[in-house]
C-alpha positions as CSV (number, residue, x, y, z in Angstrom):
1,M,101.9,97.9,109.5
2,L,100.7,101.8,111.1
3,L,102.9,101.8,113.7
4,C,105.4,99.8,111.2
5,L,105.4,103.1,109.6
6,N,105.8,105.3,112.9
7,L,108.8,104.0,113.6
8,N,110.5,103.8,110.4
9,I,109.9,107.9,109.5
10,F,111.1,108.4,114.0
11,R,114.5,106.2,112.8
12,C,114.7,108.8,109.7
13,Y,114.5,111.6,111.8
14,L,117.1,109.8,114.3
15,Y,119.4,108.4,111.5
16,M,119.4,110.9,108.3
17,K,121.2,114.5,108.7
18,N,118.9,117.7,108.6
19,Y,119.1,118.8,105.5
20,Q,119.5,123.2,106.6
21,D,122.3,121.2,108.7
22,V,123.9,119.6,105.2
23,I,123.3,122.2,103.7
24,N,125.2,124.2,105.7
25,D,127.9,121.7,106.6
26,R,128.3,120.4,102.9
27,F,127.7,122.9,100.1
28,D,127.3,126.6,101.9
29,S,130.8,125.6,103.2
30,E,132.5,124.9,99.4
31,I,134.2,126.9,97.6
32,D,134.9,125.2,94.5
33,N,132.6,122.7,93.6
34,N,135.3,121.6,90.1
35,N,137.1,119.6,92.9
36,S,134.0,117.4,93.2
37,I,134.2,114.0,92.0
38,Y,130.8,114.8,90.5
39,S,131.7,117.6,88.3
40,P,132.1,117.7,84.8
41,N,136.2,117.1,85.4
42,H,135.8,114.2,86.7
43,P,135.6,110.1,85.5
44,I,132.2,109.6,87.1
45,G,131.3,113.3,86.8
46,K,131.6,112.6,83.2
47,Y,129.7,109.3,83.5
48,V,127.2,110.0,85.7
49,R,126.2,113.1,83.2
50,K,127.1,110.6,79.6
51,I,124.6,108.1,80.8
52,L,121.8,110.5,82.3
53,F,121.9,113.3,79.2
54,N,121.1,110.7,77.3
55,G,118.0,109.3,79.2
56,L,117.1,113.0,79.6
57,N,117.3,113.8,75.6
58,I,114.8,110.7,75.0
59,F,112.4,112.6,76.9
60,L,113.1,115.6,75.8
61,L,112.3,114.6,72.5
62,E,109.0,112.8,73.6
63,Y,108.1,116.2,75.5
64,S,108.7,118.4,72.5
65,Q,107.1,116.1,69.9
66,K,103.6,117.0,72.5
67,H,104.5,120.3,73.9
68,G,106.3,122.2,71.1
69,A,109.3,123.8,70.8
70,L,111.4,124.2,73.8
71,N,112.7,127.3,73.7
72,T,108.9,128.4,74.4
73,K,108.7,126.5,78.3
74,K,109.7,127.6,82.0
75,I,111.1,125.6,84.0
76,L,111.9,125.6,87.5
77,D,114.9,123.8,89.0
78,V,114.4,123.0,92.0
79,G,117.7,122.5,94.5
80,C,119.6,123.7,91.1
81,G,123.1,124.3,93.1
82,D,125.9,125.5,91.0
83,G,123.2,125.5,87.8
84,G,124.5,122.0,86.1
85,M,121.6,121.2,85.3
86,L,120.1,124.1,83.9
87,D,123.1,124.3,81.7
88,F,122.4,121.2,80.3
89,F,118.7,122.4,79.4
90,I,119.9,125.9,78.0
91,S,122.7,123.3,75.3
92,S,119.1,121.4,74.6
93,G,117.3,124.3,73.8
94,F,115.4,125.9,75.9
95,S,115.9,129.9,76.2
96,S,118.1,131.5,78.9
97,Q,115.5,133.8,80.0
98,K,113.0,131.1,81.0
99,L,115.1,129.2,83.2
100,T,115.0,129.5,87.3
101,G,116.8,128.2,89.8
102,I,116.0,127.6,93.6
103,D,118.4,126.4,95.8
104,L,118.8,126.6,99.8
105,S,122.5,127.3,99.3
106,I,124.0,131.1,99.4
107,N,127.4,129.9,98.1
108,R,125.8,128.2,95.5
109,I,123.5,130.3,94.6
110,K,126.3,133.2,94.2
111,R,128.5,130.8,91.8
112,A,125.6,130.2,89.5
113,Q,124.7,133.9,88.9
114,K,128.2,134.4,87.8
115,Q,127.5,132.0,85.2
116,F,124.4,132.3,83.4
117,N,123.4,135.3,83.8
118,E,120.0,136.1,82.4
119,V,119.2,132.8,84.7
120,E,116.8,133.8,87.6
121,F,117.9,132.1,90.5
122,I,116.1,132.5,94.3
123,L,117.0,131.2,97.4
124,A,114.3,129.5,98.8
125,D,113.6,126.1,100.7
126,I,111.3,124.3,98.3
127,T,109.4,122.4,101.8
128,T,108.1,126.5,101.9
129,L,108.5,127.3,98.2
130,N,105.5,130.1,97.3
131,L,107.2,132.0,94.6
132,N,103.6,134.6,94.3
133,G,102.0,132.6,92.1
134,K,104.1,131.7,90.0
135,K,103.8,128.4,87.8
136,Y,106.3,126.5,85.3
137,D,106.0,124.3,82.0
138,L,108.7,122.1,84.0
139,V,109.8,121.6,87.4
140,T,112.9,119.2,88.3
141,A,114.4,118.3,91.4
142,F,117.4,116.4,90.8
143,D,118.5,114.5,93.6
144,L,116.7,116.8,96.1
145,F,113.7,115.0,98.1
146,S,116.5,112.4,99.4
147,H,117.7,115.0,101.7
148,L,114.6,115.4,103.5
149,T,114.0,113.6,106.5
150,S,109.9,113.4,106.9
151,K,106.8,112.7,105.3
152,E,105.7,116.0,105.7
153,Q,108.2,117.8,104.5
154,I,108.7,115.4,101.6
155,L,104.3,116.0,101.3
156,N,104.5,119.8,101.5
157,S,107.4,119.9,99.2
158,L,105.2,117.8,96.4
159,S,102.4,120.3,96.7
160,N,104.5,123.1,96.6
161,V,106.0,121.6,93.0
162,Y,102.0,121.2,92.1
163,N,101.4,124.5,93.2
164,H,103.5,126.0,90.4
165,L,103.0,123.7,87.8
166,E,101.1,124.8,84.8
167,D,97.5,123.2,84.0
168,D,99.3,120.5,81.6
169,G,102.8,120.6,83.7
170,L,105.4,117.7,84.3
171,F,107.8,116.7,87.5
172,L,110.2,115.2,86.7
173,W,111.6,113.7,89.3
174,Y,115.5,111.9,89.7
175,D,117.1,110.2,92.9
176,I,118.9,108.0,94.6
177,Y,117.0,104.2,94.6
178,S,116.9,102.4,97.9
179,K,114.4,99.8,99.4
180,D,112.6,102.9,101.9
181,H,113.6,106.2,102.4
182,F,111.9,106.2,106.1
183,S,115.4,103.2,107.4
184,P,118.5,105.5,106.1
185,A,121.7,104.5,107.3
186,K,123.0,106.3,110.7
187,H,123.7,109.9,109.7
188,A,123.4,109.7,106.4
189,D,123.2,113.0,104.4
190,S,120.6,111.1,102.0
191,W,118.6,108.3,101.6
192,G,116.4,107.5,98.3
193,F,113.7,106.3,97.9
194,S,111.9,103.2,96.0
195,K,109.8,103.4,92.9
196,E,106.4,102.8,95.0
197,Q,107.3,104.6,97.3
198,M,108.3,108.0,94.8
199,I,104.5,107.1,93.0
200,G,102.8,106.5,96.9
201,L,104.5,110.0,97.5
202,S,103.3,111.8,94.0
203,E,99.6,110.4,94.0
204,E,99.2,111.5,97.8
205,S,99.9,115.5,96.5
206,G,97.5,114.7,93.5
207,F,99.8,113.5,90.7
208,E,100.1,111.5,88.3
209,M,102.9,108.9,86.8
210,V,103.5,109.6,83.2
211,H,107.7,108.4,82.5
212,Y,110.2,106.1,84.9
213,K,113.4,105.5,83.7
214,T,116.3,103.5,85.9
215,F,120.2,104.6,85.9
216,F,123.1,102.5,86.7
217,K,123.1,100.2,88.9
218,N,123.6,99.0,92.9
219,F,125.7,95.5,92.2
220,F,124.7,93.1,94.5
221,N,122.3,95.5,96.3
222,R,125.7,97.5,98.2
223,Y,127.9,98.6,95.5
224,H,127.0,101.3,93.4
225,S,128.0,101.4,89.3
226,I,129.0,105.2,89.0
227,Y,131.8,104.9,91.7
228,Q,133.8,102.0,90.3
229,V,134.6,104.6,87.7
230,K,137.2,105.3,89.0
231,R,138.5,101.5,88.7
232,L,137.0,100.6,85.8
233,T,136.6,101.8,81.9
234,P,133.0,103.0,81.8
235,G,132.3,100.2,79.2
236,L,133.2,97.6,80.8
237,V,131.4,99.1,83.9
238,N,128.3,99.5,80.8
239,I,128.4,95.6,80.7
240,L,128.6,95.1,84.7
241,E,125.6,96.8,85.2
242,A,123.3,94.6,82.4
243,I,125.5,91.3,83.6
244,L,125.1,91.7,87.0
245,P,122.8,90.9,89.9
246,G,120.9,94.5,91.4
247,M,118.5,96.8,91.9
248,P,118.5,100.2,90.6
249,G,121.0,103.6,91.3
250,N,119.0,106.2,90.9
251,I,115.4,106.1,88.8
252,M,113.8,109.6,87.1
253,I,109.3,109.5,87.1
254,V,108.0,112.2,85.2
255,F,104.7,112.9,86.6
256,T,101.8,115.5,85.4
257,K,99.1,117.0,87.8
């Protein structure tokens, strides 16, 4: 078992691109994010936002009932990019003055700063994050950890999240689904996790799971449903997600300290 784990981790190093190279080659070279298939103007981007935001709204309703008014809570969004998720949180009732976004891409930080002048943005690396004792009520990471290649990087990052949470704070981890993060496709920019891996890695860092939800579907474990919106209506894709066999497309798990 130990030999297999070590071989899988070695394979991850061998096949996945280094996350810093992905930032330099893919994100820092972007001139305009509006052309991305994940932008709000693209059919895929619209579909993803509708489904994801509906699921997040249910979570935030439960969160506010247990923890109090949203506009009093401090959020740290790790891997904030252009600030798309921070925009959602502001529209959901959080105060922009209590939001912080960090990212490793200087270009994305600059674009986010132009849109959200009351939000604090910091150029930082989650694997070495140290914000000098700052604590947050909620830390979020959307499609970030799937870019990290080694278990050491992931555990360091989870520990950094843990250290920046208030004692009753929550960590929301949303990512791509994959059977095994350490067996990626060759030259992959990112590779997802199974539910068991996300829970196991987080528990190893001191977290406890409190909420779990899946989004979208990998039809026949091969075709992610969101990309079918390019040729099918969102309503038909919803029906296919309900009836076709497959695994989750994405997973959201919320942890507490």
